[in-house]
PAKOL-606374 format. One record per residue (C-alpha): residue in three letters; x, y, z. Coordinates in Angstrom, 2 decimals, m for minus. Layout:
N
+-----+---------+---------+---------+
:   r :      px :      py :      pz :
+-----+---------+---------+---------+
: ala :       X :       Y :       Z :
...
+-----+---------+---------+---------+
END
This chain:
496
+-----+---------+---------+---------+
:   r :      px :      py :      pz :
+-----+---------+---------+---------+
: unk :  101.13 :  128.87 :   92.54 :
: unk :  101.23 :  131.63 :   89.92 :
: unk :  104.26 :  133.93 :   89.81 :
: unk :  104.00 :  136.78 :   87.34 :
: unk :  106.88 :  137.80 :   85.13 :
: unk :  108.73 :  141.05 :   85.93 :
: unk :  109.17 :  144.09 :   83.74 :
: unk :  112.95 :  143.89 :   84.12 :
: unk :  114.57 :  141.33 :   81.83 :
: unk :  117.45 :  140.64 :   84.24 :
: unk :  114.99 :  139.79 :   87.03 :
: unk :  113.18 :  137.37 :   84.71 :
: unk :  116.47 :  135.78 :   83.66 :
: unk :  117.57 :  135.35 :   87.27 :
: unk :  114.37 :  133.57 :   88.29 :
: unk :  114.28 :  131.48 :   85.13 :
: unk :  117.89 :  130.29 :   85.41 :
: unk :  117.51 :  129.56 :   89.13 :
: unk :  114.59 :  127.30 :   88.26 :
: unk :  116.80 :  125.44 :   85.78 :
: unk :  119.95 :  125.44 :   87.89 :
: unk :  122.41 :  122.67 :   86.95 :
: unk :  120.53 :  121.92 :   83.74 :
: unk :  123.41 :  121.63 :   81.31 :
: unk :  121.14 :  120.84 :   78.36 :
: unk :  119.33 :  124.20 :   78.60 :
: unk :  120.40 :  126.51 :   75.77 :
: unk :  120.00 :  130.19 :   76.67 :
: unk :  121.25 :  133.51 :   75.39 :
: unk :  120.72 :  137.21 :   75.98 :
: unk :  121.44 :  139.45 :   73.01 :
: unk :  120.52 :  142.85 :   71.53 :
: unk :  118.24 :  143.20 :   68.55 :
: unk :  117.43 :  145.97 :   66.14 :
: unk :  119.72 :  148.08 :   64.01 :
: unk :  120.53 :  150.34 :   66.94 :
: unk :  121.17 :  147.33 :   69.26 :
: unk :  119.15 :  148.98 :   72.04 :
: unk :  116.57 :  146.22 :   72.52 :
: unk :  117.57 :  143.23 :   74.65 :
: unk :  116.10 :  139.79 :   74.19 :
: unk :  116.46 :  136.50 :   76.05 :
: unk :  115.87 :  133.14 :   74.37 :
: unk :  115.86 :  129.72 :   76.10 :
: unk :  115.14 :  126.16 :   74.99 :
: unk :  116.31 :  122.61 :   75.66 :
: unk :  118.85 :  121.12 :   73.31 :
: unk :  117.45 :  118.46 :   70.93 :
: unk :  113.88 :  119.04 :   72.12 :
: unk :  113.48 :  121.58 :   69.32 :
: unk :  114.24 :  121.77 :   65.61 :
: unk :  117.40 :  123.73 :   66.36 :
: unk :  118.64 :  124.35 :   62.83 :
: unk :  115.32 :  125.68 :   61.63 :
: unk :  114.86 :  127.84 :   64.71 :
: unk :  118.28 :  129.43 :   64.52 :
: unk :  118.12 :  129.97 :   60.75 :
: unk :  114.60 :  131.31 :   60.50 :
: unk :  114.14 :  133.09 :   63.83 :
: unk :  117.36 :  133.92 :   65.67 :
: unk :  119.11 :  135.29 :   62.61 :
: unk :  116.25 :  137.62 :   61.80 :
: unk :  115.90 :  138.75 :   65.39 :
: unk :  119.60 :  139.53 :   65.75 :
: unk :  119.69 :  141.43 :   62.45 :
: unk :  116.46 :  143.19 :   63.31 :
: unk :  114.99 :  142.40 :   59.90 :
: unk :  111.72 :  141.12 :   58.54 :
: unk :  112.27 :  141.32 :   54.84 :
: unk :  113.26 :  144.83 :   53.75 :
: unk :  111.81 :  146.47 :   56.87 :
: unk :  113.77 :  146.66 :   60.14 :
: unk :  112.09 :  146.03 :   63.48 :
: unk :  113.18 :  149.47 :   64.63 :
: unk :  111.38 :  151.05 :   61.70 :
: unk :  108.00 :  149.52 :   62.53 :
: unk :  105.53 :  151.55 :   64.50 :
: unk :  103.85 :  150.38 :   67.70 :
: unk :  104.74 :  148.14 :   70.63 :
: unk :  108.01 :  146.22 :   70.15 :
: unk :  106.55 :  143.16 :   71.93 :
: unk :  103.55 :  143.08 :   69.62 :
: unk :  105.82 :  143.73 :   66.66 :
: unk :  107.86 :  140.67 :   67.54 :
: unk :  104.70 :  138.58 :   67.79 :
: unk :  103.40 :  139.88 :   64.48 :
: unk :  106.48 :  139.92 :   62.26 :
: unk :  109.40 :  138.49 :   64.22 :
: unk :  108.62 :  134.79 :   63.81 :
: unk :  107.84 :  132.64 :   60.82 :
: unk :  105.40 :  130.36 :   62.65 :
: unk :  101.73 :  130.82 :   63.44 :
: unk :  101.94 :  128.56 :   66.49 :
: unk :  102.92 :  130.94 :   69.28 :
: unk :  101.26 :  132.35 :   72.36 :
: unk :  101.76 :  134.89 :   75.08 :
: unk :  102.33 :  133.90 :   78.71 :
: unk :  102.43 :  136.06 :   81.84 :
: unk :  103.53 :  133.65 :   84.60 :
: unk :  106.73 :  131.68 :   85.11 :
: unk :  105.01 :  128.31 :   85.61 :
: unk :  103.47 :  128.37 :   82.14 :
: unk :  106.77 :  129.48 :   80.59 :
: unk :  108.86 :  126.79 :   82.32 :
: unk :  106.28 :  124.10 :   81.45 :
: unk :  106.40 :  125.18 :   77.81 :
: unk :  110.21 :  125.00 :   77.70 :
: unk :  110.12 :  121.56 :   79.32 :
: unk :  107.70 :  120.47 :   76.62 :
: unk :  110.05 :  121.47 :   73.80 :
: unk :  108.90 :  125.03 :   73.10 :
: unk :  111.14 :  128.09 :   73.06 :
: unk :  110.68 :  131.01 :   75.47 :
: unk :  111.40 :  134.56 :   74.28 :
: unk :  111.52 :  137.40 :   76.85 :
: unk :  111.85 :  141.09 :   76.00 :
: unk :  113.27 :  143.78 :   78.26 :
: unk :  110.61 :  146.10 :   79.62 :
: unk :  107.71 :  143.65 :   79.38 :
: unk :  106.13 :  141.37 :   81.99 :
: unk :  105.16 :  138.91 :   79.29 :
: unk :  106.92 :  136.17 :   77.33 :
: unk :  106.41 :  134.75 :   73.86 :
: unk :  106.27 :  130.95 :   73.71 :
: unk :  107.13 :  129.70 :   70.21 :
: unk :  106.24 :  126.16 :   69.21 :
: unk :  109.48 :  124.46 :   68.15 :
: unk :  109.04 :  120.84 :   69.26 :
: unk :  111.02 :  118.13 :   67.51 :
: unk :  111.60 :  115.19 :   69.84 :
: unk :  113.99 :  112.33 :   69.13 :
: unk :  111.89 :  109.49 :   67.73 :
: unk :  112.09 :  106.23 :   65.82 :
: unk :  109.48 :  107.11 :   63.23 :
: unk :  106.38 :  104.99 :   62.70 :
: unk :  107.38 :  101.38 :   63.46 :
: unk :  105.71 :   98.12 :   62.46 :
: unk :  103.33 :   96.42 :   64.89 :
: unk :  105.00 :   93.68 :   66.91 :
: unk :  102.67 :   92.54 :   69.71 :
: unk :   99.55 :   92.58 :   67.49 :
: unk :  100.89 :   91.36 :   64.17 :
: unk :   98.38 :   90.51 :   61.43 :
: unk :   98.57 :   88.73 :   58.08 :
: unk :   96.35 :   91.22 :   56.25 :
: unk :   95.88 :   94.82 :   57.31 :
: unk :   97.90 :   97.85 :   58.29 :
: unk :  101.46 :   97.26 :   59.52 :
: unk :  101.78 :  100.63 :   61.28 :
: unk :  102.11 :  100.93 :   65.04 :
: unk :  102.02 :  103.81 :   67.49 :
: unk :  105.27 :  105.40 :   68.56 :
: unk :  106.43 :  107.19 :   71.73 :
: unk :  105.80 :  110.68 :   70.28 :
: unk :  102.45 :  112.07 :   71.43 :
: unk :  101.67 :  114.12 :   68.31 :
: unk :  102.63 :  111.29 :   65.95 :
: unk :  100.01 :  109.09 :   67.63 :
: unk :   97.19 :  111.61 :   67.35 :
: unk :   98.07 :  112.19 :   63.70 :
: unk :   98.01 :  108.44 :   62.94 :
: unk :   94.39 :  108.35 :   64.12 :
: unk :   93.36 :  111.60 :   62.46 :
: unk :   94.81 :  110.38 :   59.15 :
: unk :   92.29 :  107.53 :   59.26 :
: unk :   89.29 :  109.60 :   60.36 :
: unk :   89.00 :  112.76 :   58.29 :
: unk :   86.05 :  114.25 :   60.08 :
: unk :   85.62 :  117.54 :   61.92 :
: unk :   83.79 :  115.60 :   64.61 :
: unk :   87.03 :  113.93 :   65.71 :
: unk :   87.93 :  115.83 :   68.86 :
: unk :   91.25 :  115.87 :   70.73 :
: unk :   91.00 :  117.08 :   74.32 :
: unk :   94.45 :  117.62 :   75.80 :
: unk :   95.47 :  117.75 :   79.44 :
: unk :   98.55 :  117.18 :   81.58 :
: unk :   98.77 :  114.51 :   84.25 :
: unk :  101.66 :  113.98 :   86.64 :
: unk :  102.95 :  116.58 :   89.08 :
: unk :  106.57 :  115.79 :   88.14 :
: unk :  106.32 :  114.35 :   84.63 :
: unk :  103.68 :  116.73 :   83.27 :
: unk :  102.73 :  114.05 :   80.74 :
: unk :  100.57 :  115.17 :   77.83 :
: unk :   97.39 :  113.09 :   77.69 :
: unk :   94.64 :  113.35 :   75.09 :
: unk :   91.09 :  112.08 :   74.80 :
: unk :   90.11 :  111.34 :   71.21 :
: unk :   86.49 :  110.69 :   70.28 :
: unk :   83.87 :  111.38 :   67.61 :
: unk :   81.50 :  114.10 :   68.68 :
: unk :   77.89 :  113.09 :   68.04 :
: unk :   78.67 :  109.37 :   68.26 :
: unk :   80.29 :  108.93 :   71.68 :
: unk :   77.94 :  108.54 :   74.63 :
: unk :   78.03 :  111.75 :   76.75 :
: unk :   77.82 :  109.75 :   79.98 :
: unk :   80.89 :  107.69 :   79.08 :
: unk :   82.80 :  110.81 :   78.00 :
: unk :   81.96 :  112.64 :   81.23 :
: unk :   82.95 :  109.63 :   83.33 :
: unk :   86.27 :  109.36 :   81.49 :
: unk :   87.03 :  113.04 :   82.07 :
: unk :   86.07 :  112.66 :   85.73 :
: unk :   88.37 :  109.68 :   86.32 :
: unk :   91.30 :  111.29 :   84.56 :
: unk :   90.74 :  114.48 :   86.54 :
: unk :   90.99 :  112.55 :   89.80 :
: unk :   94.45 :  111.18 :   89.00 :
: unk :   96.99 :  112.84 :   91.31 :
: unk :  100.31 :  111.12 :   90.79 :
: unk :  103.87 :  112.32 :   90.34 :
: unk :  104.43 :  110.70 :   86.94 :
: unk :  102.64 :  108.95 :   84.09 :
: unk :  105.29 :  107.09 :   82.11 :
: unk :  103.07 :  104.82 :   80.01 :
: unk :   99.46 :  104.31 :   79.02 :
: unk :   99.48 :  101.29 :   81.35 :
: unk :   99.55 :  103.66 :   84.34 :
: unk :   96.30 :  105.25 :   83.19 :
: unk :   94.82 :  101.81 :   82.49 :
: unk :   95.30 :  100.82 :   86.14 :
: unk :   94.24 :  104.16 :   87.62 :
: unk :   90.88 :  104.46 :   85.83 :
: unk :   89.69 :  100.82 :   85.89 :
: unk :   86.34 :  100.11 :   87.53 :
: unk :   87.64 :   97.24 :   89.68 :
: unk :   91.38 :   97.34 :   90.37 :
: unk :   91.25 :   93.95 :   92.13 :
: unk :   90.16 :   92.07 :   89.02 :
: unk :   92.87 :   90.30 :   86.97 :
: unk :   90.85 :   90.92 :   83.80 :
: unk :   91.60 :   94.11 :   81.83 :
: unk :   88.82 :   96.70 :   81.80 :
: unk :   90.46 :   99.02 :   79.29 :
: unk :   91.81 :   97.81 :   75.97 :
: unk :   95.47 :   98.57 :   75.30 :
: unk :   96.59 :   98.53 :   71.67 :
: unk :   99.61 :   99.51 :   69.59 :
: unk :   97.66 :   99.59 :   66.33 :
: unk :   96.31 :  102.89 :   64.92 :
: unk :   93.76 :  101.06 :   62.73 :
: unk :   92.27 :   99.31 :   65.77 :
: unk :   92.15 :  102.61 :   67.66 :
: unk :   90.47 :  104.35 :   64.73 :
: unk :   87.91 :  101.54 :   64.44 :
: unk :   87.16 :  101.92 :   68.15 :
: unk :   86.59 :  105.67 :   67.73 :
: unk :   84.17 :  104.98 :   64.88 :
: unk :   82.27 :  102.62 :   67.18 :
: unk :   81.75 :  105.41 :   69.70 :
: unk :   84.56 :  104.54 :   72.07 :
: unk :   87.22 :  106.87 :   73.49 :
: unk :   90.97 :  106.73 :   72.90 :
: unk :   93.35 :  107.85 :   75.66 :
: unk :   96.75 :  108.81 :   74.23 :
: unk :   99.68 :  109.33 :   76.61 :
: unk :  102.98 :  110.89 :   75.62 :
: unk :  106.08 :  108.62 :   75.71 :
: unk :  103.96 :  105.49 :   75.26 :
: unk :  103.70 :  103.40 :   72.08 :
: unk :  100.31 :  102.15 :   73.27 :
: unk :   96.93 :  103.81 :   73.70 :
: unk :   94.02 :  102.86 :   75.95 :
: unk :   90.50 :  102.31 :   74.61 :
: unk :   87.40 :  102.67 :   76.81 :
: unk :   84.91 :  101.16 :   77.39 :
: unk :   85.98 :   97.55 :   76.82 :
: unk :   84.08 :   94.27 :   77.03 :
: unk :   85.27 :   90.69 :   77.05 :
: unk :   84.07 :   90.33 :   73.47 :
: unk :   86.29 :   93.19 :   72.21 :
: unk :   89.44 :   91.42 :   73.45 :
: unk :   88.78 :   88.51 :   71.09 :
: unk :   88.52 :   90.79 :   68.06 :
: unk :   91.55 :   91.39 :   65.85 :
: unk :   92.18 :   94.05 :   63.21 :
: unk :   92.31 :   91.52 :   60.38 :
: unk :   88.88 :   90.11 :   61.30 :
: unk :   87.28 :   92.73 :   59.07 :
: unk :   89.80 :   92.50 :   56.21 :
: unk :   88.99 :   88.93 :   55.19 :
: unk :   85.94 :   86.81 :   54.40 :
: unk :   83.49 :   86.52 :   57.29 :
: unk :   83.44 :   82.71 :   57.15 :
: unk :   87.20 :   82.38 :   57.53 :
: unk :   87.36 :   84.89 :   60.36 :
: unk :   84.35 :   83.35 :   62.14 :
: unk :   86.21 :   80.05 :   62.22 :
: unk :   89.31 :   81.84 :   63.54 :
: unk :   87.31 :   83.58 :   66.25 :
: unk :   85.77 :   80.30 :   67.36 :
: unk :   89.29 :   78.90 :   67.69 :
: unk :   90.21 :   81.87 :   69.92 :
: unk :   87.32 :   81.18 :   72.28 :
: unk :   88.20 :   77.49 :   72.40 :
: unk :   91.82 :   78.46 :   73.09 :
: unk :   90.70 :   80.69 :   75.97 :
: unk :   88.80 :   77.80 :   77.53 :
: unk :   91.78 :   75.45 :   77.16 :
: unk :   94.21 :   78.06 :   78.53 :
: unk :   92.24 :   78.44 :   81.74 :
: unk :   90.65 :   75.01 :   82.23 :
: unk :   92.79 :   72.26 :   80.68 :
: unk :   95.20 :   71.63 :   83.63 :
: unk :   92.32 :   71.60 :   86.12 :
: unk :   90.32 :   69.28 :   83.89 :
: unk :   93.25 :   66.83 :   83.74 :
: unk :   93.62 :   66.85 :   87.54 :
: unk :   89.89 :   66.25 :   87.99 :
: unk :   89.81 :   63.29 :   85.63 :
: unk :   93.18 :   61.76 :   86.57 :
: unk :   92.69 :   61.87 :   90.37 :
: unk :   88.97 :   61.83 :   91.12 :
: unk :   87.04 :   60.64 :   88.09 :
: unk :   89.08 :   58.32 :   85.83 :
: unk :   85.86 :   56.43 :   85.20 :
: unk :   84.69 :   59.36 :   83.06 :
: unk :   87.46 :   58.58 :   80.57 :
: unk :   87.40 :   55.82 :   77.96 :
: unk :   88.88 :   52.68 :   79.47 :
: unk :   91.90 :   52.52 :   77.14 :
: unk :   92.77 :   56.17 :   77.78 :
: unk :   92.45 :   55.68 :   81.56 :
: unk :   94.86 :   52.69 :   81.37 :
: unk :   97.36 :   54.75 :   79.35 :
: unk :   97.22 :   57.62 :   81.86 :
: unk :   97.72 :   55.20 :   84.73 :
: unk :  100.66 :   53.50 :   83.02 :
: unk :  102.29 :   56.84 :   82.18 :
: unk :  102.09 :   57.95 :   85.82 :
: unk :  103.22 :   54.61 :   87.24 :
: unk :  106.85 :   55.64 :   87.88 :
: unk :  106.17 :   59.30 :   88.77 :
: unk :  106.74 :   59.93 :   92.51 :
: unk :  104.61 :   63.11 :   92.68 :
: unk :  100.82 :   63.55 :   92.72 :
: unk :   99.18 :   64.87 :   89.55 :
: unk :   98.67 :   68.39 :   90.91 :
: unk :  102.37 :   68.72 :   91.75 :
: unk :  103.28 :   67.43 :   88.28 :
: unk :  101.12 :   70.12 :   86.72 :
: unk :  102.57 :   72.86 :   88.91 :
: unk :  106.19 :   71.82 :   88.25 :
: unk :  105.78 :   71.82 :   84.49 :
: unk :  103.60 :   74.94 :   84.40 :
: unk :  106.06 :   76.99 :   86.46 :
: unk :  108.93 :   75.70 :   84.29 :
: unk :  106.99 :   76.76 :   81.19 :
: unk :  106.33 :   80.23 :   82.66 :
: unk :  110.02 :   80.62 :   83.51 :
: unk :  111.05 :   79.71 :   79.96 :
: unk :  108.49 :   82.12 :   78.52 :
: unk :  109.65 :   84.96 :   80.78 :
: unk :  113.30 :   84.28 :   79.96 :
: unk :  112.50 :   84.29 :   76.24 :
: unk :  110.82 :   87.71 :   76.55 :
: unk :  113.80 :   89.28 :   78.32 :
: unk :  116.48 :   88.00 :   75.94 :
: unk :  117.23 :   89.57 :   72.53 :
: unk :  114.79 :   88.56 :   69.78 :
: unk :  116.68 :   85.79 :   67.98 :
: unk :  118.13 :   84.36 :   71.21 :
: unk :  114.79 :   84.56 :   73.01 :
: unk :  113.00 :   82.51 :   70.37 :
: unk :  115.73 :   79.90 :   70.43 :
: unk :  115.67 :   79.65 :   74.22 :
: unk :  111.90 :   79.22 :   74.17 :
: unk :  111.95 :   76.33 :   71.70 :
: unk :  115.13 :   74.54 :   72.76 :
: unk :  114.57 :   75.15 :   76.46 :
: unk :  111.04 :   73.76 :   76.30 :
: unk :  112.13 :   70.65 :   74.41 :
: unk :  115.11 :   69.96 :   76.66 :
: unk :  113.33 :   70.58 :   79.95 :
: unk :  110.26 :   68.57 :   78.93 :
: unk :  112.24 :   65.62 :   77.62 :
: unk :  114.62 :   65.60 :   80.59 :
: unk :  111.75 :   65.78 :   83.08 :
: unk :  110.02 :   62.79 :   81.45 :
: unk :  113.22 :   60.71 :   81.29 :
: unk :  113.99 :   61.51 :   84.93 :
: unk :  110.55 :   60.30 :   85.97 :
: unk :  109.60 :   63.68 :   87.47 :
: unk :  106.54 :   64.13 :   85.27 :
: unk :  104.59 :   61.95 :   82.90 :
: unk :  104.49 :   62.57 :   79.11 :
: unk :  100.79 :   63.43 :   79.25 :
: unk :  101.51 :   66.33 :   81.63 :
: unk :  104.05 :   67.77 :   79.20 :
: unk :  101.39 :   67.59 :   76.47 :
: unk :   98.79 :   69.24 :   78.73 :
: unk :  101.08 :   72.14 :   79.66 :
: unk :  102.24 :   72.61 :   76.06 :
: unk :   98.64 :   72.78 :   74.82 :
: unk :   97.76 :   75.20 :   77.63 :
: unk :  100.64 :   77.48 :   76.69 :
: unk :   99.86 :   77.40 :   72.97 :
: unk :   96.20 :   78.13 :   73.69 :
: unk :   97.23 :   81.16 :   75.75 :
: unk :   99.29 :   82.54 :   72.87 :
: unk :   96.27 :   82.23 :   70.55 :
: unk :   94.36 :   84.86 :   72.57 :
: unk :   94.90 :   88.13 :   70.64 :
: unk :   95.17 :   90.39 :   73.71 :
: unk :   98.11 :   89.90 :   76.09 :
: unk :   96.42 :   91.36 :   79.18 :
: unk :   93.43 :   89.07 :   78.80 :
: unk :   95.75 :   86.09 :   78.37 :
: unk :   97.51 :   87.09 :   81.60 :
: unk :   94.17 :   87.20 :   83.41 :
: unk :   93.37 :   83.67 :   82.26 :
: unk :   96.83 :   82.53 :   83.39 :
: unk :   96.04 :   83.68 :   86.94 :
: unk :   92.56 :   82.15 :   86.97 :
: unk :   94.08 :   78.86 :   85.81 :
: unk :   95.63 :   78.37 :   89.26 :
: unk :   92.28 :   78.87 :   90.99 :
: unk :   90.84 :   76.03 :   88.91 :
: unk :   93.91 :   73.83 :   89.55 :
: unk :   93.77 :   74.18 :   93.33 :
: unk :   89.99 :   73.77 :   93.69 :
: unk :   90.06 :   70.77 :   91.34 :
: unk :   92.88 :   69.23 :   93.38 :
: unk :   90.93 :   69.59 :   96.63 :
: unk :   87.38 :   68.57 :   95.69 :
: unk :   87.55 :   67.17 :   92.17 :
: unk :   84.76 :   67.77 :   89.70 :
: unk :   82.81 :   69.87 :   92.18 :
: unk :   85.84 :   72.14 :   92.61 :
: unk :   86.33 :   72.37 :   88.83 :
: unk :   82.70 :   73.40 :   88.30 :
: unk :   82.70 :   75.73 :   91.33 :
: unk :   85.82 :   77.56 :   90.15 :
: unk :   84.33 :   77.98 :   86.69 :
: unk :   81.14 :   79.34 :   88.26 :
: unk :   83.13 :   81.80 :   90.41 :
: unk :   84.97 :   83.10 :   87.36 :
: unk :   81.70 :   83.53 :   85.46 :
: unk :   80.08 :   85.35 :   88.40 :
: unk :   83.06 :   87.67 :   88.58 :
: unk :   82.97 :   88.40 :   84.84 :
: unk :   79.24 :   89.07 :   84.88 :
: unk :   79.62 :   91.47 :   87.82 :
: unk :   82.28 :   93.58 :   86.07 :
: unk :   81.51 :   96.80 :   84.24 :
: unk :   83.63 :   99.07 :   82.09 :
: unk :   82.49 :  102.69 :   82.25 :
: unk :   78.89 :  101.60 :   82.74 :
: unk :   78.89 :   98.91 :   80.01 :
: unk :   78.45 :   95.29 :   81.22 :
: unk :   81.73 :   93.43 :   80.75 :
: unk :   79.98 :   90.35 :   79.33 :
: unk :   77.91 :   92.33 :   76.83 :
: unk :   76.25 :   91.19 :   74.56 :
: unk :   76.11 :   87.75 :   76.23 :
: unk :   74.40 :   89.52 :   79.10 :
: unk :   72.00 :   92.45 :   78.59 :
: unk :   72.19 :   92.01 :   74.82 :
: unk :   68.67 :   93.39 :   74.48 :
: unk :   70.03 :   96.87 :   75.35 :
: unk :   71.00 :   97.22 :   71.69 :
: unk :   68.28 :   95.12 :   70.10 :
: unk :   70.53 :   92.02 :   70.06 :
: unk :   72.37 :   93.48 :   67.03 :
: unk :   75.76 :   93.15 :   68.76 :
: unk :   75.53 :   89.36 :   68.39 :
: unk :   76.46 :   89.86 :   64.74 :
: unk :   80.04 :   90.54 :   65.84 :
: unk :   80.77 :   88.02 :   68.58 :
: unk :   82.05 :   84.43 :   68.33 :
: unk :   80.88 :   84.36 :   64.71 :
: unk :   81.10 :   87.47 :   62.54 :
: unk :   78.37 :   88.30 :   60.09 :
: unk :   79.15 :   89.77 :   56.62 :
: unk :   79.89 :   93.49 :   56.66 :
: unk :   76.71 :   94.08 :   54.63 :
: unk :   74.69 :   92.81 :   57.59 :
: unk :   76.53 :   94.80 :   60.28 :
: unk :   74.62 :   98.04 :   59.76 :
: unk :   74.56 :   99.25 :   63.37 :
: unk :   77.36 :  100.40 :   65.62 :
: unk :   77.90 :   98.50 :   68.88 :
: unk :   76.41 :   99.48 :   72.23 :
: unk :   79.21 :  102.03 :   72.81 :
: unk :   77.64 :  104.59 :   70.44 :
: unk :   74.75 :  106.82 :   71.45 :
: unk :   71.38 :  105.37 :   70.30 :
: unk :   70.59 :  108.05 :   67.71 :
: unk :   73.95 :  107.54 :   65.96 :
: unk :   74.07 :  103.76 :   65.75 :
: unk :   73.37 :  103.41 :   62.03 :
: unk :   76.74 :  103.32 :   60.25 :
: unk :   75.86 :  101.57 :   56.99 :
: unk :   72.85 :  102.25 :   54.80 :
+-----+---------+---------+---------+
END
């Protein structure tokens, strides 16, 4: 609904202040300007959402004195409203609004509204300066070599951190607002001429369909635009690292930046991208290829190791070397529970300790994780509740999960782990293989904005098989001359 401003200043003030009734943090004032004090002005902004000192020193003082250098506002010819726009403010970032909705939205966003008596228009002056914690260091995606910067909760800081890394006029920032109550600023960032138009159009379409009262984090958008909301595997890549986001833009992908969130979403995403880390391209390809192989092995262990133990311990001990089978049998001799219950007891205990460690303060959380794991594991073995081998299995499973560089993907594997455990407990090796096959079928069926989730392991020929140079093993940078499948075909050459 559009409600136009009135010509009478008092009518505008009445409507404006009714809209912000009981808002004690709204700073507002009506005062005369000009040397003859015959022009009335109304200024409103929210305390601490603006650079108050600069605004009052450079704008309010001049308006109240009616001066712009040696010339008074009253002495200038022409429309007083236009005069204010032209010479009354020391910023180039201002605009004219004619309806109350736009004015109130601007004030809520940290701008300052200026209304003049006798005009059905308002001047909106950009004066944003939100409370912030500066540019912090990355915590959830720490690297040994590479940038230490992380995104922050301030929307404009985040877009600047990406633009600082890509100094190209083709880097576009499309802004919109999502959330009927929150009015959250959201931006699409992409490289024009490199991004696929079909992916860009689909992203705009999905964001345009979001009709929700509030977007409080990029994770909201992640869930609302995913291709398959039922899947436990992430279909958009969430990152806190500006260098990773900039690298994704250079590959032809799209960054979705949401205000108040220290994370951004990257689309499209494939399973392969979740195993890539920022430091993979900062060190020798041989070292990082070995590290990547370890990540894939860790992913397999994180999802399959408990189910594999149940299969071999209960149904197929003959598949083990004889001495190992005897040791497993001897270790479980005094345990009153079946192997599957042992696994579940220890795994749930491990998850509880991990969750408790995350919720406690940093130093205390790390201590609880280490000491709690040691005490619980040792006590459970001594009490005869679980066997020592089960403690080893669960510990290896947990460590393997931490080695996966993306938390959301690790969480997806944690859920799939229980599918393998239960099917292995019911039908042994057949259940283990069937559960693995079901997971693979599900992964192959997924898509992210039209890109196969298992690319390039499936449909790799779509890009001439060149994407295999950056998968489990990474080729030298000199050999990686083409962008991945995300870029449009005519813009895939990035290194000559």
